[in-house]
C-alpha positions in Angstrom: 67.7 -49.6 96.5 66.4 -50.9 93.2 66.4 -48.2 90.5 63.0 -49.2 89.3 61.4 -50.9 92.3 57.7 -50.2 91.4 57.6 -50.9 87.6 57.6 -54.3 85.9 61.0 -55.5 84.8 60.2 -58.1 82.1 63.1 -59.8 80.4 63.4 -57.7 77.3 65.7 -58.9 74.5 68.4 -56.4 73.4 66.9 -54.0 70.8 63.3 -54.8 71.8 61.4 -51.9 73.2 59.6 -52.4 76.6 55.9 -51.6 76.9 55.3 -48.6 79.1 53.1 -48.8 82.2 49.6 -47.4 81.7 48.7 -45.3 84.7 45.1 -44.3 85.3 43.5 -41.8 87.8 41.1 -42.9 90.5 39.2 -40.4 92.6 37.2 -43.0 94.4 36.5 -46.8 94.5 34.3 -46.8 91.5 37.0 -45.1 89.4 39.5 -47.6 90.7 37.3 -50.4 89.5 36.8 -48.7 86.1 40.5 -48.4 85.7 41.3 -52.0 86.6 38.6 -53.5 84.5 39.7 -51.6 81.4 43.4 -52.5 81.6 45.3 -50.1 83.8 48.7 -51.4 84.9 48.5 -49.0 87.9 46.3 -46.3 89.4 47.2 -43.2 91.3 44.9 -41.7 94.0 44.8 -39.2 96.7 44.0 -39.4 100.4 42.3 -36.9 102.6 45.4 -34.8 103.1 48.5 -33.7 101.2 47.2 -34.3 97.7 46.9 -31.9 94.8 43.2 -32.7 94.0 41.5 -31.9 97.3 38.2 -31.5 95.4 38.2 -35.2 94.4 36.3 -37.6 96.7 39.6 -39.3 97.5 40.4 -42.3 99.7 41.3 -42.3 103.4 44.2 -43.9 105.2 41.8 -46.4 106.6 40.9 -47.5 103.1 44.5 -48.3 102.2 44.8 -52.0 103.3 41.7 -53.1 101.6 42.4 -51.0 98.5 46.0 -52.3 98.1 44.8 -55.9 98.6 42.1 -55.3 95.9 44.6 -53.8 93.5 47.3 -56.3 94.0 45.0 -59.3 93.6 44.3 -57.9 90.2 48.0 -57.3 89.5 47.6 -53.6 89.5 50.0 -51.2 91.4 48.7 -48.3 93.5 50.5 -44.9 94.0 49.5 -42.4 96.6 49.6 -38.7 95.6 51.5 -36.9 98.3 52.1 -34.1 95.9 51.6 -30.8 97.8 54.0 -28.6 99.7 54.1 -29.4 103.4 54.5 -26.6 106.0 56.8 -26.7 109.0 53.9 -27.1 111.4 52.7 -30.2 109.4 55.9 -32.3 109.4 54.9 -34.4 112.4 51.5 -35.1 110.8 53.1 -35.9 107.4 55.5 -38.3 109.0 52.7 -40.3 110.7 50.7 -40.2 107.5 53.7 -41.6 105.5 54.2 -44.4 108.0 50.7 -45.5 107.5 51.0 -45.3 103.7 54.3 -47.3 103.7 52.9 -49.9 106.2 49.9 -50.5 104.0 52.1 -51.7 101.2 51.4 -48.9 98.8 53.6 -49.2 95.7 55.0 -45.6 95.7 54.2 -42.1 96.7 54.1 -39.3 94.2 55.9 -36.4 95.9 56.3 -32.7 95.2 58.1 -31.4 98.3 61.9 -31.9 98.5 61.6 -32.1 102.3 59.1 -34.9 102.1 61.4 -36.9 99.8 64.0 -36.6 102.6 61.4 -37.5 105.2 60.4 -40.6 103.4 64.0 -41.7 103.1 64.4 -41.1 106.9 61.4 -43.3 107.6 62.1 -46.0 104.9 65.2 -46.6 102.9 63.4 -48.6 100.2 59.9 -47.2 99.8 59.6 -46.0 96.3 59.4 -42.2 95.6 58.0 -40.9 92.3 58.7 -37.1 92.0 55.6 -35.3 90.9 55.3 -33.1 87.8 54.8 -30.4 90.5 58.6 -30.6 90.9 58.9 -28.9 87.5 61.6 -31.3 86.1 62.4 -30.3 82.6 66.0 -31.4 82.1 68.6 -34.1 82.9 69.8 -32.0 85.9 66.3 -32.2 87.4 66.3 -36.0 86.9 69.7 -36.2 88.6 68.5 -33.9 91.4 65.6 -36.4 92.0 68.0 -39.4 91.9 70.1 -37.8 94.6 67.0 -37.3 96.7 66.4 -41.1 96.5 63.6 -41.0 93.9 62.8 -44.1 91.9 61.0 -42.4 89.0 60.5 -38.9 87.7 57.3 -37.4 86.3 58.5 -34.9 83.7 56.8 -31.6 83.1 54.0 -31.7 80.5 55.9 -29.1 78.5 58.7 -31.4 77.5 58.7 -32.4 73.8 59.7 -35.8 72.4 63.0 -34.3 71.3 63.7 -33.0 74.8 62.7 -36.3 76.4 65.2 -38.0 74.1 67.8 -35.5 75.1 67.2 -36.2 78.8 67.5 -39.9 78.1 70.7 -39.5 76.1 72.2 -37.4 78.9 71.4 -40.0 81.5 73.0 -42.7 79.3 76.1 -40.6 78.8 76.4 -40.2 82.5 75.9 -43.9 83.2 72.7 -43.4 85.2 69.2 -44.5 84.6 66.0 -43.2 86.0 62.6 -44.3 84.8 60.6 -41.4 83.3 56.9 -40.8 83.3 54.9 -38.5 81.1 51.3 -37.4 80.9 49.7 -38.9 77.8 46.1 -37.7 78.0 43.8 -35.2 79.8 43.6 -31.6 80.8 46.7 -29.4 80.2 47.6 -26.9 82.8 48.7 -23.7 80.9 51.2 -23.0 83.6 54.1 -25.1 84.7 52.9 -27.4 87.5 54.4 -26.2 90.7 55.0 -22.7 89.3 51.4 -21.4 89.2 50.4 -19.0 92.0 47.2 -17.7 90.3 44.7 -19.3 92.5 46.6 -18.2 95.6 47.0 -14.6 94.3 43.4 -14.1 93.2 41.5 -16.2 95.7 43.7 -17.4 98.5 43.6 -21.0 97.2 47.0 -22.5 96.5 47.5 -24.9 93.6 50.5 -26.2 95.4 48.1 -27.3 98.1 45.5 -28.9 96.0 43.0 -26.0 95.7 43.5 -24.8 92.1 40.5 -22.6 91.1 41.3 -23.0 87.3 41.6 -19.3 86.5 43.2 -20.4 83.2 39.7 -21.5 82.0 38.3 -18.1 82.4 37.9 -15.5 79.6 40.4 -12.6 79.2 40.8 -9.7 76.9 44.2 -8.8 75.4 45.4 -5.3 76.0 48.4 -4.1 74.0 49.9 -0.6 74.6 46.7 0.4 76.4 44.3 -0.6 73.7 42.0 -3.7 73.6 43.0 -6.1 70.8 40.0 -7.3 68.8 40.3 -11.1 68.7 36.8 -11.8 67.7 35.3 -14.7 69.7 38.8 -15.8 71.0 38.6 -14.9 74.6 39.9 -18.0 76.4 43.5 -17.0 75.9 45.0 -19.2 78.6 42.9 -22.4 78.1 44.8 -25.0 76.1 43.1 -27.9 74.3 43.2 -31.2 76.1 46.2 -33.4 75.7 45.9 -36.5 73.6 49.1 -38.4 73.0 47.4 -41.1 71.0 49.0 -39.9 67.7 52.5 -40.1 69.2 52.2 -43.4 71.0 54.9 -45.1 68.9 57.3 -42.1 69.5 56.6 -42.3 73.2 57.5 -46.0 73.2 60.7 -45.3 71.2 61.6 -42.6 73.7 61.9 -45.3 76.4 59.4 -43.6 78.9 58.5 -46.1 81.6 55.0 -44.9 82.3 52.1 -43.2 80.5 49.9 -41.2 82.8 46.2 -40.3 82.2 45.1 -37.1 83.9 41.7 -37.0 85.6 41.3 -37.6 89.4 38.3 -35.2 89.3 36.6 -37.1 86.4 33.8 -39.6 86.7 34.3 -43.4 86.4 32.9 -43.4 82.8 35.7 -41.1 81.8 38.3 -43.3 83.5 37.0 -46.5 82.0 36.7 -45.1 78.5 40.1 -43.4 78.3 41.9 -46.2 80.0 40.3 -48.7 77.5 41.3 -46.6 74.5 44.9 -46.4 75.6 45.1 -50.0 76.7 43.9 -51.2 73.3 46.0 -48.7 71.4 49.2 -49.4 73.3 48.8 -53.2 72.9 48.2 -52.7 69.2 51.3 -50.5 68.8 53.4 -53.0 70.7 52.1 -56.0 68.8 51.9 -54.6 65.3 54.5 -51.9 65.1 57.1 -53.2 67.5 56.2 -56.9 67.3 58.0 -59.8 65.6 56.3 -59.1 62.3 56.0 -55.3 62.0 53.1 -53.6 60.2 53.5 -50.2 58.6 53.2 -47.5 61.3 50.9 -45.3 59.3 48.5 -48.2 58.7 48.4 -49.1 62.4 47.9 -45.6 63.6 45.2 -44.8 61.1 43.2 -47.7 62.5 43.9 -46.7 66.1 42.6 -43.1 65.4 39.5 -44.4 63.6 38.7 -46.7 66.4 39.4 -44.3 69.2 38.7 -40.7 68.4 34.9 -40.7 69.1 35.3 -42.2 72.5 38.1 -39.8 73.4 36.1 -36.8 72.3 33.0 -38.0 74.2 35.0 -38.8 77.3 36.0 -35.2 77.8 37.3 -32.7 75.3 38.0 -29.0 74.9 39.6 -30.1 71.6 42.3 -32.7 71.5 45.9 -31.9 70.8 49.3 -33.4 71.2 50.3 -30.7 73.6 54.0 -30.0 73.5 55.1 -33.4 72.4 55.8 -32.2 68.9 57.3 -29.0 70.0 55.9 -25.5 70.3 53.0 -24.4 68.0 51.4 -21.4 69.6 48.8 -21.0 67.0 47.3 -24.5 67.8 47.8 -25.1 71.5 44.9 -22.8 72.6 42.1 -22.1 70.1 40.7 -19.7 72.7 37.1 -20.2 71.8 36.0 -21.9 75.0 37.4 -23.4 78.2 34.7 -26.0 78.9 33.9 -29.5 77.8 32.5 -29.8 74.4 32.6 -33.3 72.9 32.1 -34.3 69.3 31.6 -31.5 66.7 28.3 -32.0 64.7 28.4 -29.1 62.4 26.9 -25.6 62.1 23.3 -24.6 62.2 21.9 -23.9 58.6 18.3 -23.2 59.5 16.4 -22.4 62.7 12.6 -23.1 62.8 10.1 -22.6 65.6 10.8 -26.0 67.1 13.7 -27.4 65.1 17.2 -26.7 63.7 18.8 -28.1 60.6 22.5 -28.8 60.0 24.8 -30.9 57.9 26.1 -33.5 60.3 29.8 -34.2 60.4 29.3 -37.0 63.0 26.4 -39.2 63.9 23.6 -37.9 66.1 20.6 -39.8 67.3 17.6 -39.4 69.7 18.8 -39.3 73.3 22.1 -37.6 72.6 22.8 -34.4 74.4 23.9 -31.3 72.4 24.9 -27.7 73.0 24.6 -24.7 70.7 27.9 -22.8 70.6 27.3 -19.1 69.8 30.8 -18.1 70.8 29.9 -16.9 74.3 30.4 -19.9 76.5 30.5 -17.7 79.6 26.9 -16.8 79.0 24.0 -19.3 79.3 24.1 -21.6 76.3 21.1 -23.4 74.8 21.2 -27.2 74.8 19.2 -30.3 75.4 18.6 -33.9 74.3 17.6 -34.8 70.7 14.1 -36.1 70.5 14.0 -36.7 66.8 16.6 -36.7 64.0 15.3 -36.6 60.4 17.8 -36.7 57.5 16.7 -34.5 54.6 18.5 -33.8 51.4 22.0 -34.2 52.8 21.1 -32.3 56.0 19.5 -33.4 59.3 16.6 -31.8 61.1 16.9 -32.1 64.9 13.9 -31.7 67.2 13.9 -31.5 71.0 11.6 -31.9 74.0 8.9 -29.3 74.3 10.3 -26.2 76.0 13.9 -27.6 76.2 15.3 -25.1 73.8 14.8 -21.3 73.4 15.1 -21.2 69.7 15.1 -17.4 69.7 18.7 -17.7 71.2 19.9 -20.1 68.5 21.3 -18.6 65.3 22.3 -19.8 61.8 26.0 -20.4 62.0 26.1 -21.5 65.6 28.3 -24.5 66.1 26.7 -27.7 67.5 28.5 -30.1 69.8 27.4 -33.5 71.0 28.1 -33.4 74.7 26.6 -36.7 75.8 25.9 -40.1 74.3 23.7 -42.3 76.7 24.3 -45.4 74.7 28.1 -45.0 75.0 27.8 -44.3 78.7 25.8 -47.6 79.1 28.3 -49.5 77.2 31.2 -48.0 79.2 29.5 -48.7 82.5 29.1 -52.3 81.5 32.8 -52.7 81.5 33.1 -52.2 85.3 29.8 -52.4 87.0 29.1 -55.3 89.3 31.6 -57.9 90.7 32.4 -59.7 87.5 36.2 -59.7 86.6 36.4 -58.5 83.0 40.1 -57.6 82.5 42.4 -60.5 83.1 46.1 -60.7 82.9 48.3 -63.3 81.1 50.0 -66.0 83.1 52.4 -68.6 81.9 51.7 -72.3 82.8 54.2 -75.1 82.8 53.5 -78.8 83.3 56.1 -81.4 84.2 55.8 -85.2 84.9 56.1 -88.7 83.6 54.3 -92.0 83.9 54.0 -93.0 87.5 54.8 -89.5 88.9 52.6 -86.6 89.9 51.8 -84.0 87.3 53.3 -80.7 88.6 51.8 -77.5 87.4 53.6 -74.1 87.7 52.0 -70.7 87.1 53.9 -67.5 86.7 52.3 -64.0 86.4 53.9 -60.8 84.9 54.8 -59.5 88.4 57.1 -62.6 89.0 54.8 -64.5 91.4 55.1 -68.3 91.0 52.6 -70.9 92.2 53.0 -74.7 92.2 50.7 -77.6 92.7 51.2 -81.4 92.2 48.4 -83.9 91.4 47.3 -86.2 94.2 47.4 -89.2 91.8 50.2 -90.2 89.4 50.1 -89.9 85.6 49.1 -93.0 83.8 50.1 -94.3 80.4 47.6 -93.1 77.8 46.1 -95.7 75.5 44.2 -92.9 73.7 43.7 -89.1 74.1 47.0 -88.3 75.8 47.6 -85.0 77.4 48.8 -83.1 74.4 49.6 -79.4 74.5 46.3 -78.6 72.9 44.3 -80.6 75.4 46.2 -79.1 78.3 45.7 -75.6 76.9 42.0 -76.2 76.6 41.5 -77.6 80.1 44.0 -75.5 82.1 43.1 -72.3 80.2 39.6 -72.3 81.7 40.4 -69.5 84.1 37.1 -67.7 84.1 36.2 -66.1 87.4 39.9 -65.4 88.2 42.1 -62.4 87.4 44.0 -64.5 85.0 44.0 -65.7 81.4 46.3 -68.2 79.8 49.1 -66.4 77.9 51.1 -69.5 77.0 51.6 -73.1 78.1 54.8 -75.1 78.1 54.3 -78.8 78.0 57.2 -80.8 79.5 55.4 -84.1 80.0 57.4 -87.2 79.1 55.6 -89.7 76.8 51.9 -90.3 76.3 50.3 -89.9 79.7 46.9 -89.1 81.0 45.3 -87.6 84.2 41.6 -87.4 85.0 40.0 -84.0 84.1 38.9 -83.6 87.7 42.6 -83.6 88.7 43.5 -81.1 86.1 40.7 -78.8 87.2 41.8 -79.0 90.8 45.4 -78.2 89.9 44.2 -75.2 87.9 42.1 -74.0 90.8 44.9 -74.5 93.3 47.6 -72.5 91.4 45.1 -69.7 90.6 44.2 -69.4 94.3 47.8 -69.5 95.4 48.9 -67.0 92.8 46.1 -64.6 93.8 47.0 -65.0 97.5 50.7 -64.2 96.8 49.6 -61.1 94.9 47.4 -60.0 97.8 50.2 -60.3 100.4 51.1 -56.7 101.4 54.4 -55.4 100.2 56.8 -55.1 103.2 58.9 -52.0 102.9 61.5 -51.3 105.5 60.3 -48.9 108.2 62.8 -47.4 110.6 61.9 -47.0 114.3 60.8 -43.6 115.6 64.1 -42.2 116.8 65.7 -38.8 117.1 64.9 -35.8 114.9 63.3 -35.9 111.5 66.6 -36.0 109.6 69.8 -37.5 110.9 73.6 -37.1 110.3 74.3 -33.4 110.9 73.0 -31.2 113.7 71.9 -28.7 111.1 69.5 -31.2 109.7 67.4 -31.4 112.8 64.1 -29.6 112.8 64.6 -28.9 116.5 65.2 -25.2 116.9 67.7 -25.7 119.8 69.9 -28.1 117.9 69.8 -25.8 114.9 71.4 -23.2 117.0 68.7 -20.6 116.6 69.6 -17.6 118.7 68.6 -14.0 118.9 69.7 -12.4 115.6 72.4 -9.8 115.8 72.5 -8.3 112.3 70.3 -5.4 111.2 67.3 -6.2 108.9 67.9 -5.5 105.2 65.6 -4.5 102.3 66.5 -6.4 99.1 65.1 -4.8 96.0 64.1 -6.9 93.1 64.0 -4.9 89.8 62.7 -6.0 86.4 63.6 -2.9 84.4 67.0 -1.2 84.1 65.7 2.3 85.0 64.7 1.1 88.4 68.3 0.4 89.5 69.3 4.0 90.2 66.1 4.7 92.0 66.5 1.7 94.3 70.1 2.8 95.1 69.1 6.3 95.8 66.5 5.1 98.2 69.1 3.2 100.2 69.0 -0.3 98.8 72.4 -2.0 98.9 71.4 -5.5 97.7 69.7 -5.7 94.3 68.2 -8.7 92.6 67.7 -8.3 88.8 65.2 -10.3 86.7 65.2 -8.8 83.2 63.4 -10.2 80.1 66.6 -9.6 78.1 69.6 -11.1 79.9 72.0 -9.0 77.8 71.0 -6.1 80.0 72.6 -7.7 83.0 76.0 -6.4 81.9 74.7 -2.9 81.8 73.1 -3.3 85.2 76.2 -4.8 86.8 78.4 -2.0 85.3 76.1 0.7 86.5 75.8 -0.8 90.0 79.6 -0.9 90.4 79.8 2.7 89.5 77.2 3.5 92.1 78.7 1.4 94.9 82.3 2.6 94.4 84.5 1.0 97.1 81.5 -0.3 99.1 82.1 -4.0 98.7 79.2 -4.9 101.0 76.7 -3.7 98.3 75.9 -6.6 95.9 74.0 -7.2 92.7 72.5 -10.5 91.9 71.0 -11.7 88.6 68.5 -14.3 87.6 68.2 -16.8 84.7 64.8 -17.8 83.5 62.8 -19.9 86.0 62.7 -22.9 83.6 65.6 -24.5 81.8 65.1 -27.0 79.0 67.7 -28.9 76.8 69.3 -26.6 74.3 69.0 -23.4 76.4 72.6 -23.4 77.7 73.2 -20.2 75.8 70.9 -18.2 78.0 72.8 -19.2 81.2 76.1 -18.5 79.5 74.8 -15.0 78.7 73.7 -14.5 82.3 77.1 -15.6 83.6 78.9 -13.2 81.3 77.5 -10.3 83.3 79.9 -11.3 86.1 77.5 -10.3 88.8 78.3 -10.7 92.5 75.8 -13.6 92.8 73.1 -15.6 91.1 69.6 -16.6 91.9 69.1 -20.3 91.7 65.6 -20.9 90.3 65.8 -24.5 89.0 67.9 -27.6 89.2 70.2 -26.7 86.4 71.3 -23.5 88.1 72.6 -25.5 91.0 75.2 -27.0 88.6 75.8 -23.9 86.4 76.4 -21.5 89.2 78.2 -24.0 91.5 81.3 -22.0 91.9 79.5 -18.7 92.4 77.6 -17.0 95.2 74.1 -18.4 95.1 70.7 -17.8 96.7 67.5 -19.7 96.1 64.5 -18.0 94.5 60.9 -18.6 95.3 60.5 -21.0 92.4 62.3 -23.7 94.5 59.1 -23.9 96.6 60.8 -23.9 100.1 58.0 -24.4 102.5 59.6 -26.3 105.4 63.0 -26.6 107.2 63.8 -29.9 105.6 63.7 -28.4 102.1 65.5 -25.3 103.2 68.3 -27.3 104.9 68.8 -29.4 101.7 69.4 -26.4 99.6 71.6 -24.6 102.1 73.6 -27.5 103.7 73.6 -30.0 100.8 73.8 -27.6 97.8 75.6 -24.7 99.5 73.1 -21.8 98.9 73.5 -18.8 101.1 69.8 -18.3 101.6 66.5 -19.4 100.1 63.4 -17.4 99.5 60.4 -18.7 101.5 57.6 -20.1 99.4 54.9 -17.7 98.4 52.4 -20.3 99.5 53.1 -19.5 103.2 50.8 -17.2 105.1 51.9 -15.5 108.3 51.1 -18.5 110.5 53.1 -20.9 108.3 56.0 -18.4 108.0 56.1 -18.1 111.8 56.3 -21.9 112.0 59.1 -22.0 109.5 61.1 -19.3 111.4 60.5 -21.1 114.6 61.9 -24.4 113.2 64.9 -23.0 111.3 67.3 -20.0 111.5 65.9 -16.8 110.2 69.3 -16.2 108.5 68.4 -18.9 106.0 65.5 -17.0 104.4 64.6 -14.1 102.2 61.0 -13.1 103.0 59.1 -11.3 100.3 57.1 -8.5 101.8 56.1 -6.6 98.6 55.4 -7.9 95.2 53.1 -8.2 92.2 52.4 -11.9 92.6 53.8 -13.9 89.6 50.7 -15.9 88.7 50.8 -18.0 85.6 54.3 -19.0 84.4 53.9 -20.8 81.1 55.4 -22.2 77.9 52.4 -20.9 76.1 53.3 -17.6 74.6 50.4 -15.2 74.4 52.4 -12.6 72.5 53.1 -15.1 69.7 49.7 -16.7 69.7 47.6 -13.6 69.6 49.9 -10.8 68.3 51.5 -12.7 65.5 50.8 -15.5 63.0 54.0 -17.4 63.9 54.3 -20.7 65.8 57.3 -19.8 67.9 60.2 -17.4 68.3 61.6 -18.2 64.9 58.7 -16.7 63.0 56.7 -14.6 65.5 58.4 -11.3 64.9 59.1 -10.8 68.6 56.0 -8.7 69.5 57.1 -9.0 73.2 60.0 -6.6 72.4 57.6 -4.0 70.9 54.5 -3.9 73.0 53.4 -3.7 76.7 50.8 -6.3 77.1 48.3 -7.1 79.8 45.4 -9.6 80.2 42.1 -8.0 81.4 40.0 -10.3 83.5 36.3 -10.4 84.1 36.4 -7.7 86.8 38.5 -5.3 84.7 41.9 -5.9 86.3 44.7 -5.7 83.8 47.4 -8.2 84.7 50.8 -7.4 83.1 52.4 -10.0 80.9 56.1 -10.5 80.4 58.2 -12.9 78.3 61.7 -14.2 79.3 64.7 -15.1 77.2 63.2 -18.6 76.7 60.0 -17.1 75.4 58.1 -18.3 78.5 55.4 -15.9 79.7 54.6 -14.8 83.2 51.3 -13.1 84.1 51.6 -10.8 87.1 48.9 -9.6 89.4 47.8 -6.1 88.5 48.1 -4.9 92.1 51.0 -5.1 94.4 50.5 -6.8 97.8 52.3 -6.4 101.0 53.0 -8.2 104.2 54.2 -5.1 105.9 51.9 -5.6 108.9 53.8 -8.7 109.8 57.3 -7.4 109.5 57.9 -6.7 113.2 56.7 -10.2 114.1 58.9 -11.8 111.4 61.9 -9.8 112.6 61.3 -10.9 116.2 61.5 -14.5 114.9 64.9 -13.9 113.3 64.1 -12.9 109.8 66.5 -10.3 108.5 66.3 -10.3 104.7 63.1 -8.8 103.2 62.4 -8.6 99.4 60.6 -5.7 97.9 59.8 -6.5 94.3 59.0 -4.2 91.4 57.5 -4.8 88.0 57.0 -1.8 85.7 57.0 1.0 88.3 58.7 4.2 87.4 61.7 5.6 89.2 59.7 7.9 91.5 57.5 5.1 92.7 60.5 2.8 93.3 62.2 5.4 95.4 59.1 6.2 97.4 58.3 2.5 98.0 61.8 1.5 99.0 62.1 4.4 101.4 58.8 3.4 103.0 60.1 -0.1 103.6 63.4 1.2 105.0 61.3 3.2 107.5 59.3 0.1 108.2 62.2 -2.2 109.2 63.8 0.6 111.2 60.6 1.1 113.2 59.8 4.6 111.9 56.6 3.5 110.0 54.0 0.9 111.0 53.0 -1.8 108.6 49.3 -0.7 108.5 50.3 2.9 107.7 52.6 1.7 105.0 50.0 -0.4 103.1 47.4 2.4 103.4 49.8 5.1 102.2 51.0 3.1 99.3 47.5 1.8 98.5 48.6 -1.8 98.5 46.7 -5.1 99.0 47.3 -6.2 102.6 48.1 -9.8 101.9 50.9 -12.3 102.6 50.7 -15.6 100.9 47.5 -17.6 101.4 45.2 -15.7 103.7 42.0 -17.7 103.7 40.4 -20.9 102.5 41.1 -24.5 103.4 44.9 -23.9 103.6 44.6 -21.7 106.7 46.3 -23.4 109.6 44.6 -22.6 112.9 47.5 -23.3 115.2 51.3 -23.7 115.0 52.4 -27.1 116.1 56.1 -27.6 115.8 57.6 -31.1 115.4 58.6 -32.6 118.8 62.0 -34.2 119.4 61.9 -37.9 118.7 58.5 -37.7 117.0 59.4 -39.4 113.7 
């Protein structure tokens, strides 16, 4: 398997930096054309299933042959997003889907699900896999995990800084391995770690891990500290980051050695795709030619020009404010300005005067008739005034703007309101001209070589950047030239006339011997023939290996089959158990007194684990069957080894594996997988249990009862912890709300640690107060204000073999912990029904996703020999 099968592999001289791939989004055919004609090296797109942007128009499987031929003729690669979790009752469908994708010659699949990576390798040993940012890879261990799965490229989490990317690269080099890395360079920033956000599911039954994100991060919230509302003025969009723009750090990204720069935006229109792709194509080419070229220009000079030429188009494309995200490290005062969560555009200034039919302001950017503007009064959730400029009149350093009659209610516009230009029709027209119609506008360099001598045919070779080579020989021999021989200049002029093709002449090498000549008609025909042949070679579908449909989904060991009989699934003999998850030390004694004998701890301060372990051992005495397990933070990044060492120093009975680094750090300990591993099907579960040696894994919170049943019918119940009771962990994020809004600091070094001093919650639009906690790495988790339960389904799950049920607590006091645990003990012993339990405890009766497009109407287990 080639380590980088889908990316260009140009001959790069030692010490010369390679140009990264520019990867653009495409939600439909028009967006694909917009990307191609503006210089994308590759596009990524979704199909009608299994992609994380189900609201996009998307392509269909039937579109793939034509789409891939179109892309490849233009020298552009196409990657399918297969970046959702896949449930047990979908494995067969996923396999057939993947076979169609591979057969169509797609260049790679972008994958979130561990089980789907394994399924792809079962179907095809060489089809390229790009692991999605939804896999939450933040460290070298995550990259190595992907490599072992058979991946060819890793998309890092957006939260990785340039320093961390360099550390990951250095670690790979030290280990003697190399995996191409991809990063997002522009577009919307998710406030939560991709793959770790359960907000849409918790609040609306729409799973982000299934392509149905409802963007709750873009909604207004109030900050509640110690029971009191914090006055933040007009800052209410506390979880809405500015949009990412990596333009300012392009040279640093090139130096970091990343293989691919990805533009976000499969839900955006073709004008956005065209404009942003063009900006980054031109900027990247300029950086490579002038900063890293043979005659380097001062970096500051180059980047000043790049910013001046690009900023307006970037802001007008789509902007909630543009920022370098986490590339330069954590700066909590800048990431989220919190004033709005919607598109704005270019800032024009503040209103200085409001008349009966006009406003006046001092413009900070150009405005002209036809431009669309909006008045920002600091309440974007309310109806905002806006319209198109009808007349712009400069007066004494200010500009008076007038609008169409009745377009603006001037009584709702105030002096001091901010004004934003949201639309520029002239720019839109100019952008559309870059991709409308059938004209080929963006053409790629080819190298031409000519060979021959007097009395022989002229042979023309053409090579493109993908390595295709075409050859043609003239039908008549070269003659001695009495005058106007075929010089390099004449050949360049004649053979470089490649209009109407996807090519342009990059360079020409003239190996003709002596002064010779050939009719222009022959030269034109040679040029036409090599261009046609080169294009035909490009259009030939890639031929990946596809294994025949044999046996079970995964070979080698019986435990790897998804066939229940071969897995040895039999009637369970052990008694069901309640596992209590505590997040505060005082809950330990209460859980024990209620009968819990397995405790999982997730504390904000890992130093407290020693106290918890010591106290637990006092409680259990000689009962060695009782165990206490502790959890490190869900995300690990380079430089945070000290946290794991602190967790290990507790000498707990076992450790929860929550990310890829934990697999290595806890390798010689008892280990169980937490929900953050996103185990949604038996292929993923088996990999963690049989390949990595975990005792059990926690079933994904994305599974509703139908999908949980399918999972338990396709794998042993003993493999899984099932969470019956919890405050759903919604947002899990690098963005620290404590630091951003309860301090003036930028990170943990200067924030004063308000998370240690205050109990904080976020109040949403319906008045629910969702608790906020920070972990040892300063990452924040927002929890649902109300606990939910799947108690009604407990008997059904036990009948299917489930024996380990998690009951999780957040800030509950000891009495509530005791009462709740006793109720669940009665539930699993048959003394209390599920419906009575949730009514008595006043809980939300919900298990995973309960409605919406993710609902699966019927369980269809994979058949033997189906893949």
